[in-house]
N, C-alpha and C positions, 0 to 999 in steps of 0.2 A: 799734981794736976788730980783736979776731980774727976772721976769717971761720969760719964754721962746717964743721967736719970734713965733707967729703962720703964716703961709702962707695964703695967698688969692687966692681965685678961679682965674685963669689964670698965676699965677707965675709958675714957673718952678720946675717941682717935683725933689726933691732931693734923690728918692730911686733910681730911674731908671739911670744907666748911661749913659752919651750922649757924651762919645768919638767918637763913629762910627755913630750912629742915632742920629736924632732930640731928642733933649729935650722933656720929656713926659711935659705936663701942668697939673696942679690941676684943677679937676671938682667935683661937687658933685656926689654922686653916686646914679644912680635913684632909685627909691621905688622899691622893689621886687615885681615880680609877682606870681599869684597863679600856681599850679602844673598844671592846666587844660591849664593855658596860655603858658607855657613853653613844654608841654608834645608834643614829638615829636622831641627834641633836639638831643636824642642819638637813634632815629629810623634808620639813615642812616647808623651810626656804627653797630647796631644790624643787620639789612639786609647784610651788608657786611661780618659779622661773621658768619651767617647762613649758606651762600652759600660755605664757604672755609671749616674751620675747624669741623664745626657743622654736615653739609651733607656728606662732602666727606672724610677729612683726619681722623677723629676721628672713624666713621664707619669703614672705611679700617683698621685702627689699630686694632678694636676689633675683626674685621672677621680673623685677623691673631692671636690674642694671648688672645682675651678676654676682661674680664674687668679688668684685673689687673692694668692698669694705669689709672684708673678712677679718682684717688687721685692728680695725676699732672693735670688732666685736670679741677677739681673745683678748686684747687690752683691756676693754671694758670689764669683760668676767675676771682677769686677774686682780684690777682694781677692787673688785667687790669682795673677792677673797680678802685681799688686803683689810679693806672696810670692816669687813664683819670680823675678822679678829680683832680689831680694835675696839668695835662693840662687846666683842666676849672679853678683851682684857678687863674693860672696865667691871664687868659683872662678875667674872672670876676672882677679882681683886675685892670687891665689895659688896657682890649679892645684889646689889642695886641694877634697875635697868639704865641705859645709857641716857633715856631720856629725864630719868631721874638726877642723875649727874648734871644734865643741861638745868634743872630746876635749881639745882644748889647754886649755878652762877646767879640765876634770877628766874623767879618763878614764871613770870611771863613766855620765856625760852620755850621751857617745855610745852607749855600750852600752844605757842605758836608753831613750834615744829609738828606736834601732833593734829592740828586743824590742816595746816599745808599739807600733809602728808595724808590724812583720812579723806579730805572733801573729795577729790578726785576719784577715790576708789568706792565711793556709795555709787557710782554707775555699775549696773551688773554685767558689765561686758561680756564676761568671762562665762557666766551662767547662759547668756544669748548665746555666744559663740557654740558652747558645746551643744545646746537646744537646736541651733541650726545645722549642726552637722549630723545630729540625730536625724532630724528631717532628709537629709540625703539618702542616709542609709534606709530607712522608711521607704523612701519615695514621694512622701506627701506630710502633710501637717503643717501646723504652725508653730515656730518656735517661743511665743510667748506665753502659753500655759505650760509647757515643758521646762521652761526655765524657771517659772513661779514655782512648779511643784518641786523641780530640784533644790532652790533655796530654802523652801519650807522644811523639805526632808533633811537638809545640813542642819537648820536650826534644832529640829527635834533632836536628832542624833546627839548634839551638842548637849542641850539641855538636859538630856538624860544620861549624860557621861558622868560617872562619878567624880573622875579626875580626867578633865578635860584634856590635856596636853596628852595623856597615853591614847585617848581614842582617836584624835587628829595624827598622831603619829602613826598608828598601826595602820588607820585607812589610808594616809598618804604612802605608806611603804608598799602596801599590796597595789595601789595605783600607779606608782612609780615602777614597782616591778613589771607590771603589765605592759608598760611603756617601752621598758628597755628589752623585753622579749621582741616586741616589735620592731626596734631599733636594730637587733643584730639581724634580724631576716631581711630588713630593708637594705642593711649596708652591702649584702651580698646580692639580692633580688634586684632592687631598684637603681643601684649606681654601678659605672665602670670605672676603670684603670683612667680613662681620659679625663672622666669628672674629677677625681681626685689629682690628677696632674694640674686641672685648672685651680684647685683648691689652693694646692702649693705655690702656683705661681702669682697667685692673688697677692703674694705677700711682698711682691715686687712693688707694690702700690702703697706701701707705708708712708703715711704722711700726706696721702692725696685724697681729694673727697670730689666726686661727680658732681653736676650740677644739681642745685638742691630741688629743681623740678622732675628729674629724673627720680627721686627716691621719694616723693610724696610731699617735699616741703621740709622745711626746718623742723618742723614740729614731729614728724614722721622720724626725721633721723634721731633727733634726741631721744624721742621716745625707744628707738629701737637699741641705741647706744645706753640708756639708762636700764633698759630691760635685757641687756645682754647679762643675764644674771636676774636677781630677783628684782631688783630697782626700786626707787621711791623709799617710802617709809617702811616698805616691807623688810629692809635690811636691819631697820633698828630694832626689830621685835625679836630679831635673834639672841637679844639680850633675855628676853622673857622666856624662850624657849630653852635657852641655858640654865634660866634659873629654876624653871620648873623640871628640867632634866636633873636638877641638884647637882649642878658642875660648881667645883671650887666654894666659894662662900655663899654661893645659891642653895647649900644645903640647910642654911640657917632661914631661908626664907619662907612666906607662905605661898601657896600655890592655887590657882583658881579651880575650885570644886562646883559642882552643881549644888544650887539651892535646895534642890529636892532630894538628891540621892547620896551627896558626899557632906564632910564636915566643914564647914566655912572657917574662914580665918578673918576676922576682923582687923588685925594689925595691917598698916600701911607697908609699902614695900620699901622703907627706907633700911639701908644697910649696916654693914660692918666693915671693919679693916682688920686685917691678921698682923699679929706683932712681928717685928722684924728678929728673927730667931734662925739659928742654922738649920734647925728642924723645918719651919716653915719655909725656907729659900729652897730647900730641897723637895719640898711639897710642891711649891709654885712652878720649878721647873719641871717636874711631872705633869702637872696639870697643864702647863703651856704647851709641851710636848704633844701630849695626846690630843687636846683640843686643837691643835693646828693640823695634826694628820687626819682627825675625823672631817673638819672643814674643807681641807684640800682634796680629800677623795670623794667625799659626799657632794659636795658643792660645786669646787672646780672642776674637777677630772668629770664626774657623772654630768653634771650641768652643762660644761661648756663641749663635752663629748657630744650630748645631745643636739645642742644650736649647731654645730658643725654639721652632722648627719642630715639633718632636716634642711639644712640650707643647700647643702650638696644634692640632696633629692630634690629641690625645688630647681636648682640649676640644671638639673639631668632632666626635668619633665616638662618644665613651664616656662624656663627664660627664653625670652624671645615671642612667645606667645601672646598675642593682644589681648589684654584682659581690663574689664571695666574697672575703676578705682572705687575704694571706700566700701567694698565688701566682701563676702568670704569667695567669691566667684573663683578664683585663685586656688583655693583649697578643694573646691568642686572638681576643678579642672584637673588639678593633679590626680585626684582619685579616679576619674574618667580615665586619664592617660595612663596609670596604673591600670585601670581594669582591660584596657586595649592591649597593652604590652604583655601583662602578666596572669591575666586572668582574675573574674569577678572577685575571688576571695581576697586578693590583694587590695582590691578597690576599698572593701568592707574592712578589711583590716587596718588599713589606713584612716579610714573616718572614724573608726571606734577608738583607734589610739588618739585621733585629735580630740574626739568627744571627753574620753578620759582626762588627758592633759588639761583641756579646759575645765572641765568639773573639779579637777584637783586644785587648780589655780583659784577656784571661786570658793572651796572649802579653805584654802589656806589663808585667803584675803578675809575673808568674812572673820576668820579666827584672830590673825594678826592685827586687823582694824580695832576689834573689840577689846583686844589686849592691850593695845596702846593707849585706847580711849579709856579703859579702866584704870589703868595703872597711874595715868597721869592725873585724872579728876580725882582718885582717892589720895595722892599723895599730895596734891595741890588745895583742894578743897575740903577733903574729909578725912583727914589723917587721924582725928579722935574720935570719929563715930564708930561705934559697934553696930548700928543698923545699917548703915550705907558701906557695903563691904565691897571690896573688889570684884568678887565673883558676881554679884547681884548686877552690878554696873555692865558687867561684861555682856551678860545674859540680856540686859535691858538694850544694849547697842546691838546685839545681835539680831533680835526680833525688829527693833527700828530701822535696821539696814535692809531685811527682808520686806516689811511693808514699803517702804522708799523705794526699794529697788522695782518691787511690783507693782508701784503706781507709775514710774518712769518706764517701765514696759506697756503698761495698759493706756499710757497717754499716746503711744505710738512712736516713741523714741527705742528702734530696735536694732539700728545696724551695728552688729557686733565691733566689727574694726574701727568704726568711728567712735566707739564709746571707749576701746582699748588705746586710740590714740590720746583720747582726752587724759586719760590716767597716766598714760607712759611719760607723755611730754612734761607735765607737772610733778612727776617723780624725779626727772633730771636736776629739777630747781631744787627740791628739798633735799637731794644727795651732795648739791653744792654747798646748801647753808651748814647740813650737819657734819660735813668732813671738815669744816671750819671747828666746828665746836668740838669734837672728838681730839683733834690736834689739842686745843685747850686744856680739857678735861684730864688726857691721858698723859699730859706733859706737866700739868700743875697740881693736879690731886693725888697722884699716884706716887710712890716711894720711888727714890731713883732707881733702885736695882731691880724696879719690874715696869717702869715708865717708857711710854713710846720714844724712840730713838734710832740711831742708825740707818739701814736703807729702808725700814718700814717707814722713817720719817719721811725720807724723801718721797717714796711712794705716794704718801698721803698728801704731799705738796703737790706731786703731779696730778693726783685726782682732784683736789681744790681748783687747779688751773683747767684741767680736762672738763670737768661739770659745768666750770663757770664760765668757759669759753662758749658752750653750746647753750646754757642758760640764757646768756647775755644777748647772743645771736638769736633765740626765739623771742625776746622780750623786744629786740630792734624789729624783727620782721613782723611781730603783731601788732605794733603800736608805731 
């Protein structure tokens, strides 16, 4: 019997379709790195999660109905961990982003997913929220100019960064570290054993949902479930961050650099496939193990822990307190109650932690929206261009977001919770769509020994049903 032909490095990879995008080439998978070397690959994703669902949406829902929905929050977070690892699986194996994988199926798919993901995030709800909380600390002031200055400062910092990913990662690590310090203090100062007993008892309600009007409507519930974690298109950009962290085959890919201070790469982000050999299989197992450990620790444990602590804090302070809907009065009320119980220092610390959380989210969102757009536009429309680089598209989008966001705020739309609900409910719909696409790419495009399967396949199907149910419920409710 004739031996199966083994391809050589540099040959065209058979696994990835090349009808619409250039064929991938075979290369060896780089040696896996240690946990310490890749730590931080998920920190931007975690930072954007903390300022949306963890600090805003879930405490808001808890202030209305208590802890009865905590089961959906924890389940939602775990499903996002699974989703994120399927997004990383594709990038570790190919160096491409997940959206580029969708474009290999049919280019309009990548464009469509990108448009659905980024459109609701043009609303500057997180910058406005951070600015609103700053006015609580100051005791006066308008959120609008503070929010605009914050967005311009983010744009300037990113534009002047030599390698953008490194700057964003370092800033987010500092911000998340500050929030973690507050959480440790709040855990002991702001909550009691009875509050944590109520949290444990809440899991007796698994499978049950309260009346929609009690949680602010189906949009608020879908948004909270989607943002129990990062949510929406944000998760997809874990591909880009893993690539720029040079994980797996991402080591061969260009990174986003400043057109002013860094060396730009003109090549589009189409990737590679590694050869099937014992050595590459060993390396893959190493990469998969360390990537899972980093994502589980940084995203799931830290992120879910933050959500739980903030929700229990809300339960301990403002549950049952009548609060107006659709604004940040529940956060103001929390801070004031903390001040009455524990002193002004704790009130100020709570508000400052909130401002930091929301600012970190605005930074992360501006980065991921620009990355997702730049990657999709470059790969789909400007693959052969040396003038239109991914970096230049990235910075164009950054400043368009700043200008558009400032215009929205100056027009008078400045209620932060309303803006965040718009973004989060649309995020649940896009998660339903790309969950299905990830199953397709990671089953069809990857070799058998690294493709999606087993219990993770079951969880991905659960995610499709989970996000699909709430997305359809949202559409029925709206139309």
